[in-house]
N, C-alpha and C positions, 0 to 999 in steps of 0.2 A: 504494500500500500504506500503510495506517494503522499507526502505531506506538504501542504502549502499554507501560507498565512491566510490567504483569501482565495475562495473559489467563487467565480461569478458565472451564473447560468444565464446565457444570452449575450450575444456580441453586438447588440444594437446600441443606440445612443446612450442609454443608462448604463449598459454593461461595459462598453469599451471606455467610456469616460471615467467610470469608477476604477477600471483597471489602470488607466494612465495615472490618475491622481494617487492611487495607492502604491503603485510601483515607484512613482517619483518620491513617495514618502518612505521608501525603503522596504516595502512589503513584497514577498514572493507571491505572485498572482497567477492563477489559472483561469482562463476563459473557456467555457464549454458552449459551443455554438452548433445548433443542429443543421444549419445551412452551410454550403460550401463557401459562401461569400460572407465576409464580415461587414458590419455596418447596419444591419437591421432594415426595417421598413423605410426609414427616412432616407438613407443613402441609396438603397436599391430600388424601392418601389413607391417612394413618396416625395419628400421635400425636394431632393436633388433632381430626379427626373422631371417633375412638374416644372421646376424652375428652368430647366433646359428648354422645355417647350414654351414657357413664358418668354424666354429670350427671343424665340422665333416670333411670337406675337408682337413684342415690342418693336422688332425690326420691321414687321409689316406696317405697324402704326407709323413709324418714321418715314417709310416709303410713301404711304398714303398722304402724309402731311407735308411732303417735300414741296409741293406747289405753294403752300402758304408761306414758305420760307424763301420763295423766289427761285426755286429750282424746277425748271421745266424738264420733266422726265417722262419719256414714253416707256411705259412698263406694263407687263402682265405678271401678276403674282400667281404662281403655280406651285403650291406646296407639294413637295415630293416626300410622302410619308416614309418611304424606305430610307431616304437620306436623313430625314429628321430623326427617325428612330435610331439609325446607325450612330448619329452624333450623340444622341442621348446615351446610348450604350457605351460609347467611348468615354464620355464624361464620367459615368458611373464607374467604369473599369479603372480609369485613371485614379479616381478618388479612393477606390477600394485598395488599389495597390499601394497608394500613399499611406493609408491608414494601417494596412498590414505591416508596412515597413516601420512605421512609428511604433507600433506595439512590439514588434520583434526587437527593435533597437532598445526598448525599455526593459527587455528581458522577460516579457510576459509570455507565458506558455498558452497555446491555443490548441484545443482538441475539437474535432467535429464529431457530433453525435448527440443523442438524446440523453439528457441528464435525469437521473432518478435518485431521489433521496433514499438512503438506507436508514439514517438517523439524522439528528440535528447537526452532526459534525462530518458526516460521511456521504459522499456522492458516488453513484455507480454510473459508468458510461462505457459502452463498448466492452462489457464484461470485465472492466477494470474498476477498482475502487480508489477513491482519492479522499483525503481528509484535510480539513482546514479549521482554523480557530473561528473564522467568520465566513458565512456564505451569503451572497447577494443574489436575489432572484430578480432578473431583468429580462423576462421572457417575451415581453411585448404584447401585441394584440393582433387580431385578425378582423377582416371585414365581416359585418353582420349580414346574414340573409334575412329575407322576410318570407313568411309562409306563402303569400300569394304569388311571389315572383322569385323563384329560386335560381341561383346561378347555374348556368350550364357551360360557361366559357366560350360560347359561340354567339348566341342571340342575347342572352342575359349575362352581363359582365360585372365584375367587381373592379376596384380601382387598379389593381395589379394587371388585370386583363386589358384595361383601357390603355395602359402605358406600353402595351406590346402590340397595339394595332398597327398594321402596315398600310391601312387605307382609311380614308375619311368617310364615315357614314353619312349618307345623305340626310337621314332623319335620326337624331339621337334624342332619346328620352332619359332624363336623369331623375331618379326617385330619391329625394332627400336634398334639402337645401342647406346642408352643413358646409364646412370649409372644403372638404374633399369634393363634394358634388359641385359646388360653385366653381372652384378653380378648374376642374376638368370640363365643365359645361362652357366656361369662358374660353378655354383653349380651343375646344373643337368648334365652337361657334365662329371664332375668328379664323379657323382653318377652312371653314366653308360648310360646316354642318348646320342644318336647321335644328335648333335645340329647344326642347321644352323641359323645364324643371317642374317637378311635381312635389309639393311639400304638404304633409298632413296638418301641420300647425299653421298659425296665422301670420308668420313672417319668415323671411330667409334668416339663416343663422339664429334660430330660435333659442338655442341653449346658451348663447352669449349674454343674454339679459342686457343688451345694449342697443336701444332703438336707434341711436345715432349711426352706429356702424351698420346695422341691418338696413336702414333706409338708404344710406349712401351706396352700399353694395347693390341693393336692388335696382337703384337708378342706373348704375354702371351696367348691370346685366341687361336691362331693357334697352339702353343705348346701343348695346352690341347686338340687338335683334333677338335676344333670348325671350321666349315666352315663359313667364313665371306664373305658375298656378298654385295658389295657396288654399289652405283648408280643403284639400282634395285627398281622397283615399283610393289607392289602387286595389282592384279586386282580382285582376287577371292579366296575364300577358299571353297574347295569341301569336305564337311563332309563325303558324301557317299564314295568318292574315297580316302579319307584320304590324301589330298594333298593341297598344295598352288600352285596357278598358277600366274606366273609373267607376266608383260607386254611384256617381251622379248620372251614369249612362254615357258620358262622353267617351269618345274613342280618339286615340292619338296615334298617328302613323309613326312607326318606329322600326328602323333598320337595325338599330342596336339599342339595348337598354342598359344603363348603368345603375346598379343598386348602390347607393351611397347613404345608407341610413345609420351609420355609426360603426363603431368597432367594439370588440369585447376582448377581455384579457385571456392570454394563453396560460392555462393552469394545468400542469401535469398532475395526474391522479396522486402521485406520491407526496405532493405538497399537502394535499388534504389528509393523507394517511398519517403523516407525522404530527398532525394537529395544528397546522397553521390556519388561523382564522380568516374568513372572508366575509364580505358584506353580502347583502341580498342580491346584488348585481354581479357577484363573482369576483370582485376586486379584492386583493389582499389588503387587510386592515393593517395600517402602520401608525406608529406614534409620531410625535413631532421631530424625531430623529430618524425617521424611516425604518425603525425597528419593528419587526413583527412581534407577535405574542411570545415567540421563542427568542430569547434575549440575544443570541449570537447570529440570528438570521435577519437580514434586511431585505427590503424590496424597493425597486426603483423603476420609474418610467410608467409605461402604459398599464402595467399590472396593478398599479395603485390608483386611488382616486385622484382627481385633479385634471387639469387640461392635458390632452394627449398631444404634447408638443415635444420636439427633440430638446429644446432648451430647458423645458421643465425637467426632463430626464437628466440633463447635465446638472441642473440645480440639485436634484435628488442625489446625484453622485457626489457632489460637494458636501452635502449634509452628511452623508454616510461616511465619507472619508474622514471628515473632521471628528465625527463621533468615535470612529475606530481608533484614531491616533490620540484621542483624549483632548481634543480642542473643539468640542462640539457646541452647537447652538441650534435653537429650534427653527424649523422651517416655517415659511409664511408665503403662501401662493398668491396673496392679495394683489401684488404688483407684477405678476408674471405678464410680460408683454406678448402681443400677438399681432400678426399681419395677415390680411386676406390679399393674396397676390393676383388681383386682377390688374388691368392697366387702365387708369393708375391704381396703385395699391391703397388699401385702407388699413391703418395701424392704430393700436390702442394699448395703453398701459394704465394701471391704477384703477381707481374707483370710477363708476359711472354715476350719472344722476340718479338712476333707479336705485342703486345701492345706497347712495347718500340719503335718499328719501327713506328707504327701509330702515336705515340705522339712525335716523333722526339727526343727521349732521347739518349744521348750518354751512352754506357754501355760496360762492358766487361763480358765475360762468363768464369767461372771456372768450370771444370768438374773433377770428380773423380770416379774411378771404384771400385765396391765392391771387384773385384778380387785382389786389392792391400791392402785389409784390413785383418789383422790377425784373428779377431773374425769371420768375414765372412767365411774365409777359414776353421776355426775350426768347424763352423756350417755346412760346405758344402753348403754354400749359396753365391757363388761368382758371381752369375748372378745379375747385378743391377748397378745403377749409381746414383751419386748426381750431379746436375747441378745448379749452383748458378749464378744469374744475379746481377752484381755489378755496381753501378754508377761510373763515373769518379772520384768523391770525396770519393769513398770507402764505400758508403752507400749500404746496402743490399736491393735490389729491389724485388727479387723473388727467389724462390727455388723450384726445383722438385726433389723428391727422389723416385726412382723405385727400390724396392728390399725388402728383409726381414726387417720387423718392420719399414718400411718407415713412417707409421702413428704415430710412437712414435718418431723417429729421428727428424722429421720435427719440433716438438715442441721446440727443442733447439733454433731454429732460429726465431720462431714466435714472441716472445717478442722483438727481435732485429729489425725485420721488422716494427712492430707496433710503436716502439719508435724511428724509423729512426736512428738506431745505425750504426756505421761503423764496418767494419770487424775486427778492432783492438780489439773489445770486445770479439771476438772469439779467435783470435790469442793469446791474453794475458791470456786466461783462460786455466788452466791445466786440461786436460781430463784424465779420467781413461783409462788405457791400460791393456788388449785389450778389446775394446768395438766397437760396430758399430758406436756409436755417434762420436768417435774421427775422423771419416772420414770428419766431418764438419771442424775440425781444420786442418787436414792433407792436405786438398785441397787448403788452402789459402797461 
């Protein structure tokens, strides 16, 4: 039996980041990953592949807007999905190789196989057993199915299937208006598909509890020609007739159907057998240090509650690392930022007005339009806004940015939110002119 300081089950965002941090802290680390490629969903089937496609859409937007900048171009845009797909695969492979090199250089051992708990200190994989003082479960999540429309990989697809398509469907129906459904709907609409989004609830991005983000994203979707259907329930997918049938009786022509109704945690049966507790939705219950009910076993990323984001998993990894080395502090997901990568993107961090009202907080709202910013005008990107929520004592509680480079702009404010700084920290900072970032100062 081989002994390590740390065994990590899962080589995705939470797993490999935990491994890097703990190895750098002098720990002997083993990662057990069931897939042949390291990096998990984000690198292989999620964040990175979709952003490779978003880069294509951004380029299409630049070409279409060239005339507004005084460039007379005769052009025909013909997306070649084989080439787009090949570029996406090259990008993923390059990053996979880089990550593997980094882990190997840090002395981190990696084994491919399915890990099974023998007890709280021992893991079995490929008929071999390994022991560690601490074990981290970071096994990730999978796309959910729905009873009425079950994935077959051909007509009815999940997000992984969509990112392997080598042709553009003429009519695409997307069931679910969460982040995954919206981003893939936006991508394929701009590549030429006629897209319909079908959402059971009454808004896009319903789980975010952020009406500002939801309404902004819905506007972007509609400007892209996407048909957004809210408060609608799917009862059947007709493969022969190539259509979706709704409870209302409406029928939607569909060459492909994407089911994007959320994800669920991957839990091996041995996790339950050794007594690790889970909530009613199947997520592993952890405390404020990401420890499970078994003291030496931790959990990170999508197998725990909280936003299913790669950077949330990175944060979990930091919490776990610090707890293991004796420098721990409690986690707080309140200010975890996120972005919806449409063109332009919409980004948010901190509290929303809805949450402030729920908590009885006194606050003020400051708003600023991209239309009043010189650099936005120069870009021809005047559609957008910044909205900041400020406490009565001038502390920054939250911010939403909708517009060009919002995912970059928001990082100016993140350290101030995390460190409970007041708006004077921005007001007293000289900003470069002309930039999009100076909107943050101009609005105060």
